[in-house]
C-alpha positions as a Python dict, from the first residue, in 0.01 Angstrom:
ca = {
    (1, 'M'): (0, 0, 0),
    (2, 'S'): (291, -147, 56),
    (3, 'T'): (650, 55, 77),
    (4, 'P'): (859, -21, -214),
    (5, 'F'): (1187, -160, -174),
    (6, 'Y'): (1532, 40, -193),
    (7, 'V'): (1848, -4, -311),
    (8, 'S'): (2184, 279, -309),
    (9, 'P'): (2269, 391, -581),
    (10, 'Q'): (2610, 248, -489),
    (11, 'Q'): (2468, -62, -412),
    (12, 'A'): (2310, -117, -712),
    (13, 'M'): (2570, -53, -882),
    (14, 'A'): (2829, -263, -654),
    (15, 'D'): (2572, -579, -738),
    (16, 'R'): (2654, -511, -1116),
    (17, 'A'): (3026, -510, -1116),
    (18, 'E'): (3017, -828, -849),
    (19, 'Y'): (2737, -991, -1146),
    (20, 'A'): (2967, -854, -1427),
    (21, 'R'): (3311, -992, -1310),
    (22, 'K'): (3150, -1300, -1203),
    (23, 'G'): (3059, -1387, -1562),
    (24, 'I'): (3413, -1232, -1690),
    (25, 'A'): (3582, -1476, -1422),
    (26, 'R'): (3335, -1833, -1573),
    (27, 'G'): (3553, -1775, -1938),
    (28, 'R'): (3941, -1828, -1974),
    (29, 'S'): (4211, -1640, -1974),
    (30, 'L'): (4408, -1468, -2277),
    (31, 'V'): (4722, -1243, -2202),
    (32, 'V'): (4871, -942, -2414),
    (33, 'L'): (5215, -925, -2432),
    (34, 'Q'): (5491, -706, -2582),
    (35, 'F'): (5779, -865, -2817),
    (36, 'A'): (6040, -699, -3001),
    (37, 'D'): (5848, -684, -3290),
    (38, 'G'): (5488, -631, -3142),
    (39, 'I'): (5251, -718, -2967),
    (40, 'V'): (5150, -1099, -2937),
    (41, 'F'): (4788, -1257, -2776),
    (42, 'V'): (4801, -1542, -2675),
    (43, 'G'): (4482, -1790, -2518),
    (44, 'E'): (4293, -2102, -2444),
    (45, 'N'): (4056, -2132, -2692),
    (46, 'P'): (3911, -2522, -2834),
    (47, 'S'): (3729, -2363, -3086),
    (48, 'R'): (3869, -2234, -3425),
    (49, 'A'): (3565, -2088, -3516),
    (50, 'L'): (3498, -1835, -3246),
    (51, 'H'): (3792, -1620, -3185),
    (52, 'K'): (3908, -1437, -2964),
    (53, 'F'): (4133, -1197, -3139),
    (54, 'S'): (3997, -1006, -3479),
    (55, 'E'): (4209, -735, -3652),
    (56, 'I'): (4026, -369, -3604),
    (57, 'Y'): (4260, -181, -3868),
    (58, 'D'): (4607, -162, -4027),
    (59, 'R'): (4796, -170, -3680),
    (60, 'I'): (4501, -228, -3450),
    (61, 'G'): (4410, -585, -3269),
    (62, 'F'): (4129, -659, -3086),
    (63, 'A'): (4090, -912, -2773),
    (64, 'A'): (3824, -981, -2522),
    (65, 'A'): (3716, -1211, -2320),
    (66, 'G'): (3373, -1329, -2167),
    (67, 'K'): (2997, -1376, -2348),
    (68, 'Y'): (3073, -1446, -2706),
    (69, 'N'): (2781, -1209, -2892),
    (70, 'E'): (2818, -906, -2622),
    (71, 'Y'): (3173, -896, -2740),
    (72, 'E'): (3151, -957, -3091),
    (73, 'N'): (2904, -686, -3078),
    (74, 'L'): (3137, -464, -3018),
    (75, 'R'): (3386, -635, -3183),
    (76, 'I'): (3203, -520, -3492),
    (77, 'G'): (3102, -176, -3395),
    (78, 'G'): (3428, -102, -3334),
    (79, 'V'): (3518, -221, -3697),
    (80, 'R'): (3261, -14, -3828),
    (81, 'Y'): (3420, 305, -3602),
    (82, 'A'): (3756, 229, -3771),
    (83, 'D'): (3646, 224, -4142),
    (84, 'L'): (3422, 496, -4100),
    (85, 'R'): (3715, 715, -3994),
    (86, 'G'): (3997, 564, -4237),
    (87, 'Y'): (3790, 677, -4545),
    (88, 'T'): (3598, 1042, -4356),
    (89, 'Y'): (3938, 1171, -4271),
    (90, 'D'): (4256, 927, -4269),
    (91, 'R'): (4376, 604, -4207),
    (92, 'G'): (4661, 725, -3974),
    (93, 'D'): (4354, 900, -3788),
    (94, 'V'): (4263, 573, -3724),
    (95, 'T'): (4400, 460, -3369),
    (96, 'A'): (4393, 239, -3042),
    (97, 'R'): (4320, 538, -2777),
    (98, 'G'): (3985, 691, -3018),
    (99, 'L'): (3897, 284, -3010),
    (100, 'A'): (3999, 219, -2664),
    (101, 'N'): (3773, 586, -2617),
    (102, 'V'): (3466, 460, -2801),
    (103, 'Y'): (3455, 132, -2628),
    (104, 'A'): (3463, 327, -2270),
    (105, 'Q'): (3172, 476, -2356),
    (106, 'T'): (2984, 236, -2508),
    (107, 'L'): (3022, -6, -2199),
    (108, 'G'): (2967, 303, -1938),
    (109, 'T'): (2672, 357, -2065),
    (110, 'I'): (2573, 25, -2068),
    (111, 'F'): (2696, -67, -1711),
    (112, 'S'): (2535, 263, -1583),
    (113, 'S'): (2182, 210, -1699),
    (114, 'A'): (1894, 41, -1496),
    (115, 'A'): (1734, -100, -1797),
    (116, 'E'): (1989, -362, -1868),
    (117, 'K'): (2201, -578, -1735),
    (118, 'P'): (2569, -467, -1755),
    (119, 'Y'): (2776, -658, -2033),
    (120, 'E'): (2980, -963, -1918),
    (121, 'V'): (3341, -875, -2118),
    (122, 'E'): (3651, -723, -2053),
    (123, 'L'): (3860, -641, -2390),
    (124, 'V'): (4225, -565, -2423),
    (125, 'V'): (4251, -265, -2755),
    (126, 'A'): (4668, -255, -2903),
    (127, 'E'): (4816, -105, -3129),
    (128, 'V'): (5166, -170, -3283),
    (129, 'G'): (5345, 191, -3360),
    (130, 'E'): (5693, 194, -3596),
    (131, 'T'): (5912, 133, -3233),
    (132, 'P'): (5850, -121, -2907),
    (133, 'E'): (5819, 307, -2761),
    (134, 'G'): (5538, 356, -2969),
    (135, 'D'): (5315, 52, -2904),
    (136, 'Q'): (4968, 78, -2741),
    (137, 'I'): (4769, -130, -2526),
    (138, 'Y'): (4485, -39, -2350),
    (139, 'R'): (4302, -275, -2154),
    (140, 'L'): (3907, -178, -2078),
    (141, 'P'): (3696, -354, -1786),
    (142, 'H'): (3306, -372, -1740),
    (143, 'D'): (3222, -72, -1609),
    (144, 'G'): (3399, 162, -1954),
    (145, 'S'): (3688, 216, -1742),
    (146, 'I'): (4012, 274, -1922),
    (147, 'V'): (4280, 94, -1798),
    (148, 'D'): (4685, 167, -2002),
    (149, 'E'): (4896, -175, -1953),
    (150, 'H'): (5316, -144, -2055),
    (151, 'G'): (5453, -526, -2120),
    (152, 'S'): (5162, -741, -2046),
    (153, 'V'): (4820, -753, -1942),
    (154, 'A'): (4557, -1139, -1842),
    (155, 'V'): (4177, -1097, -1863),
    (156, 'G'): (3926, -1339, -1825),
    (157, 'G'): (3943, -1657, -1566),
    (158, 'N'): (4206, -1629, -1294),
    (159, 'A'): (4360, -1274, -1510),
    (160, 'E'): (4490, -1176, -1109),
    (161, 'Q'): (4706, -1471, -1080),
    (162, 'I'): (4842, -1509, -1421),
    (163, 'S'): (4901, -1102, -1414),
    (164, 'S'): (5168, -1086, -1087),
    (165, 'Y'): (5317, -1467, -1276),
    (166, 'L'): (5352, -1232, -1613),
    (167, 'D'): (5503, -854, -1418),
    (168, 'Q'): (5760, -1084, -1287),
    (169, 'R'): (5911, -1217, -1572),
    (170, 'H'): (5842, -1022, -1851),
    (171, 'R'): (6168, -779, -2032),
    (172, 'E'): (6168, -610, -2262),
    (173, 'G'): (6315, -696, -2572),
    (174, 'M'): (6193, -1064, -2567),
    (175, 'T'): (6140, -1268, -2943),
    (176, 'L'): (5850, -1356, -3024),
    (177, 'A'): (5929, -1736, -2933),
    (178, 'E'): (6002, -1661, -2585),
    (179, 'A'): (5709, -1431, -2531),
    (180, 'L'): (5483, -1700, -2610),
    (181, 'K'): (5628, -1952, -2399),
    (182, 'L'): (5602, -1741, -2121),
    (183, 'A'): (5226, -1684, -2272),
    (184, 'V'): (5135, -2075, -2209),
    (185, 'Q'): (5348, -2094, -1905),
    (186, 'A'): (5115, -1866, -1718),
    (187, 'L'): (4753, -1941, -1876),
    (188, 'S'): (4881, -2280, -1774),
    (189, 'R'): (4893, -2244, -1447),
    (190, 'D'): (4540, -2314, -1192),
    (191, 'T'): (4472, -2114, -880),
    (192, 'N'): (4561, -2387, -694),
    (193, 'G'): (4920, -2381, -803),
    (194, 'S'): (4999, -2676, -1021),
    (195, 'E'): (5082, -2701, -1373),
    (196, 'R'): (4827, -2793, -1665),
    (197, 'E'): (4938, -2883, -2045),
    (198, 'I'): (4760, -2705, -2302),
    (199, 'P'): (4846, -2867, -2678),
    (200, 'A'): (4893, -2610, -2951),
    (201, 'E'): (4554, -2735, -3101),
    (202, 'R'): (4357, -2594, -2811),
    (203, 'L'): (4566, -2216, -2848),
    (204, 'E'): (4446, -1908, -2987),
    (205, 'V'): (4786, -1689, -3127),
    (206, 'A'): (4831, -1355, -3317),
    (207, 'V'): (5012, -1101, -3409),
    (208, 'L'): (5088, -729, -3464),
    (209, 'D'): (5418, -745, -3577),
    (210, 'R'): (5635, -361, -3682),
    (211, 'T'): (5802, -582, -3936),
    (212, 'R'): (5573, -669, -4169),
    (213, 'P'): (5629, -492, -4515),
    (214, 'Q'): (5260, -476, -4566),
    (215, 'K'): (4985, -171, -4429),
    (216, 'R'): (4833, -522, -4175),
    (217, 'K'): (4983, -574, -3940),
    (218, 'F'): (4815, -819, -3761),
    (219, 'K'): (4834, -1189, -3842),
    (220, 'R'): (4794, -1572, -3698),
    (221, 'I'): (4908, -1828, -3598),
    (222, 'S'): (4837, -2149, -3594),
    (223, 'G'): (4963, -2509, -3728),
    (224, 'R'): (5247, -2599, -3803),
    (225, 'Q'): (5406, -2259, -3743),
    (226, 'L'): (5292, -2263, -3370),
    (227, 'S'): (5400, -2606, -3310),
    (228, 'R'): (5785, -2500, -3432),
    (229, 'L'): (5752, -2187, -3213),
    (230, 'L'): (5657, -2322, -2891),
    (231, 'G'): (5952, -2598, -2976),
    (232, 'A'): (6185, -2275, -3012),
    (233, 'G'): (6054, -2091, -2753),
    (234, 'A'): (6183, -2432, -2514),
    (235, 'A'): (6482, -2489, -2744),
    (236, 'G'): (6618, -2082, -2705),
    (237, 'G'): (6520, -2041, -3089),
    (238, 'D'): (6392, -1764, -3266),
    (239, 'E'): (6014, -1704, -3456),
    (240, 'E'): (6109, -1731, -3822),
    (241, 'E'): (5868, -1971, -3893),
    (242, 'A'): (5593, -1796, -3790),
    (243, 'S'): (5291, -1768, -4033),
    (244, 'E'): (5239, -1500, -4256),
    (245, 'D'): (4924, -1527, -4339),
    (246, 'A'): (4640, -1253, -4298),
    (247, 'E'): (4336, -1317, -4107),
}
């Protein structure tokens, strides 16, 4: 009888982590930035139907890089969790921290299970507060760990290089136009250091805007509003032309 092939638990986990990281890196990068009035999500996405950014609840947004079908399942689960908790208890009991904990348990269980492959996804869960100090941004890698981020975060693609670029240039109190311009500059940098142009129609942009009078703070920015914002960022203008249409 032949001897069964043995792989140590450490090696098995390392192999699964490497598999997931390679899958995530094949996707396009996205960034999440704090600005004076909230949090902005920016990513290169030629599809108008398959979104990387979505609303989870009143003040909570969701961003994901990796395999669409996998993070879409997670997004739907997060919406159901938030709706049930808000209905059962109170809308204020639905928080980004609680949602991040739920996602962490799910991703961690899948990652450590030998019965299925790890999810090739990296998530960002963000919540806008009443003030910038109350903003929360959590990054969740494929293994279910939780990283509390501040200021800016990048996931997918060449996220490490983009994060370094953002860390050096992001500052508190930026306008939406300034934050959007910085995000596009970061996404435009290739791994070899060269820059390329990303047209507005290939960008997916959404914000959590604390100044909105509605309970739902999430809104998408596209079309002429996005083009005007990009022009305002280049010229140092303001962001008052942003779309007020919620998803």
